[in-house]
N, C-alpha and C positions, 0 to 999 in steps of 0.2 A: 391878292388875286385869288378868286375862287376857282379851284380846279374841278373839271367835270371828268367823267369816265374816259372820254376821248383824250383829254390832256394827259391823263394817267397812263393810258396805253402808249401814247407817244413817248412819254418819259421812260417807260419800261424799255421800249425799243432802243432809245438813245443811250440808256445806261448800259445795255448789253453791248452795244457797239455804236459809238458816237459818229462813226463814219457811214452808217447806214443811209443810203440815199432817201430823200423824202419820198421819192416815187415808190420805193420798196415799203416804207412805213405806211404810205397811203394804201397800197395794195393789201397789206396785212390787216388794216382796220377798215377797209372798204370806204375810202374817202379820197377826195382829189388831192393831188400833190400841192396845189396852190393853197388849199385849206390847211394842210399839215404845215406848210411853210409859214403861213400867217399865224398859226397857233404857236409854233416854235418861236417866232419873232415876239409874240406877246409874252410868252414865258421868259424869254431873255430880257425883255424890257422891264418885267416885273421882278427880275432877279430870282425867279424860280430856277432857271438854268443860269448858273454862274460862270460856266466856261466849259471848254472841251480840252481834254488832256491826253497825252500819250503816257501809257504805263511803261516805265523803263526798268530793266533789270539792273539793280544796283551792282551786282557782281560783275556784270559785263562792263561796267564803268570803272571797275577796280576797287569798289567799296566792299571789302571782305568782312567788315564788322558793322553790325547795326546793334543799337542798344536803346533801351528806355532809360531815361535819367529822371529820377525824382529829386526835386529841389525844394529846400526850405528857404524861404526868403524873409528878411526882416520885415516886420509889420509895416505896412504903408509904402513899401518899396516895390510892390508887384509891377506897376506899370513901367517903371524904369528898367527893371530886370527883363520883363517880357520884350520890350523894344530892343534891348541889347542882344538878347538871345536870337531874335529874328535875323539879326545882321551877321551872325556867325556862320562861316562855311561849315557844312556838315549837319547843321540843325535843320531837320525837315518839318517837325511839328513842335508847336509850343502851345500847351493847354493849361489854363488856370483850372485848378481842381479842388475838390474837398478831400478830406481824409488825411492820411499821414503826410502827404506832400502838398505844398502850395502850387507847385508847377510840375507838370509831367511833360518831358520832351522826348522826341524820337530823333536819334542822331545816327549818322553814317560816318565811317572812317575807313581809310584804306587798310589800316592795320592797327595793332595794339599801341604802337608808338604815337600814331596820329590821334587815337582816342585819348590816350594819356595827355597829350598836348592840349586837346580840346577841353578836357576836364580840368587839368591843373593849371594851365597857363592862360586859359580864357575864362571859363565859367567860374572857377574858384576864386579868381582875382576880381570879379565884379563887385562893385559897391552894392550892398544889399543882400549878397549871398551869405547864407548861414551854413548849410551843409547839404550833402547830396548822397544819393545811392544810385549806382550804375548797375543796370541789369542787362548784361549782354544777351542778345537774342541768339540762341543756339540753332533755331530753325523755326520756320513758320509753316504751320500745317494748313492754315486758311487765312485769307485776307481778301477783302473786296472793297471796292469803292461804291458799290451799288447800295442804295437805300431801299428799304422795303416800301413799296407803294401799294397801298390798299385800293380796292376797287370802289370805295364809297366816295360820294361827292362830299367835299368839305367846303 
């Protein structure tokens, strides 16, 4: 789907707050609510918009520890390991990467014991697992789900 400047303005508004009423977005970009609705539907159909999500505070749910885990996987075993990682409780992201690690995951745990269990009793026991490095997140100074949206037609 080719996005024009109007589509981009709609996306910017929805990224800031996905609950913004179409009537408010329409007012902001000087367009009818029906047109905004149609454009959003088109972007959803084309998978430009993949979903709407609530951002939840992990600490409020009892997850006191978050970490990035770099994994080295036996050559050719990546798809198997990726699928098994996705099924583990506490794993939020699974990324196939270049560099020192084959896979980089982001995990959440209630405490150090639960993180240890995730690492040693689940991940380390997987067929295809070689080694890992766990980097506990001590604090996050910036995080966003918003992607930069330029004003150029593409």
